[in-house]
C-alpha positions, -999 to +999 in steps of 0.1 A: -763-142+018-756-178+010-781-205+020-767-234+041-764-257+010-747-229-011-717-228+013-694-249-010-657-254-017-637-222-028-665-199-016-652-172+008-675-164+037-674-142+068-672-164+099-663-150+133-657-116+116-630-131+094-630-141+057-627-179+056-624-201+025-645-232+024-620-261+020-646-289+023-683-292+024-707-321+028-745-319+029-756-348+050-792-360+048-807-385+073-842-397+075-848-385+111-830-352+109-831-322+087-802-319+063-770-301+075-739-289+058-707-301+075-680-276+065-642-272+070-631-235+068-597-219+066-593-184+079-575-162+054-563-140+082-550-164+108-546-195+086-564-216+112-586-244+101-621-247+116-648-273+114-685-262+117-720-272+107-746-251+090-782-261+095-812-255+071-821-222+088-785-209+087-771-184+062-736-171+057-724-137+044-702-140+013-671-119+018-666-089-005-636-100-024-620-082-054-595-099-077-566-077-087-536-084-109-503-075-092-467-080-102-442-100-081-409-080-079-384-099-058-378-119-026-356-101-001-339-130+018-331-125+055-296-116+066-274-146+073-266-135+108-303-129+117-318-154+142-344-177+128-372-159+146-361-126+132-353-139+097-385-158+089-386-163+052-376-128+042-398-102+025-418-107-007-423-075-026-450-068-051-463-037-070-495-026-088-495-037-125-501-002-138-481+017-111-447+001-104-440+028-078-468+015-056-448-013-039-459-034-010-446-064+009-465-095+020-455-120+047-446-156+038-474-172+059-499-153+037-483-166+005-479-202+017-471-226-011-472-199-038-437-189-029-423-219-048-437-207-081-433-169-079-414-155-109-397-121-108-418-096-128-445-123-132-482-114-126-503-130-099-538-125-086-543-108-053-576-114-034-585-081-018-610-081+011-630-049+017-636-047+054-659-017+059-639+004+035-604-009+046-588-030+019-566-059+029-548-085+007-557-119+021-545-143-005-523-146-036-533-171-063-512-182-093-522-193-128-529-231-127-502-237-154-470-217-154-439-219-177-404-221-163-370-224-178-349-253-165-317-240-148-302-274-139-310-309-149-287-339-143-279-359-174-301-390-180-283-422-171-291-451-194-306-481-177-313-461-145-349-472-139-346-473-101-362-438-099-391-447-123-376-427-152-376-394-132-350-370-119-348-339-098-344-306-118-340-270-107-361-242-122-351-206-130-364-194-097-345-220-077-374-244-070-367-281-074-392-307-087-394-342-102-394-343-140-390-370-167-355-381-177-357-364-211-359-329-196-326-310-201-311-278-189-325-248-209-358-265-217-390-246-209-416-267-190-451-262-177-458-268-141-492-273-124-490-249-095-520-265-077-503-299-074-467-286-076-459-312-103-444-312-138-471-310-165-453-310-199-424-297-220-432-266-240 
């Protein structure tokens, strides 16, 4: 059990019977009142954001979460003639690292921003919640820094400083981002997956 002041960012607690990640926490102390922890939670099941307050006498159960390495296989895009509601974002298929036959798919809303930096046959970390013996993947996390080959990069134009010396490039997995003018097609770059920004050329 976590005490009220131990409920901090990145902790995963059980709230309303769901595993919720602590997005923000602020322990407020006033002279008249006892301290309290004002917390913003994000449900890892429904993706809803909740604001709540934990008082000195309150505790929270830390969710039983196991980290497991899994392999991203491919993104099966929806059929062109499917309606938007049917199509969604297609299917994202994964497998166990040590057993490629054990394949499973995860919905796009669970993956959220990680879809931009998934690489075929690349390893990612699955957070697995043990809910009374029933295992459920509730979140996928990426390495903070990942390397990608540049698939497309427009040539640098001399004297073009209007864009602050940056240009839009396309990575091997189709993701576009802003990078310095000196980056060329075929270069390998590091990307910060938390900010979604270019970090350095390898």
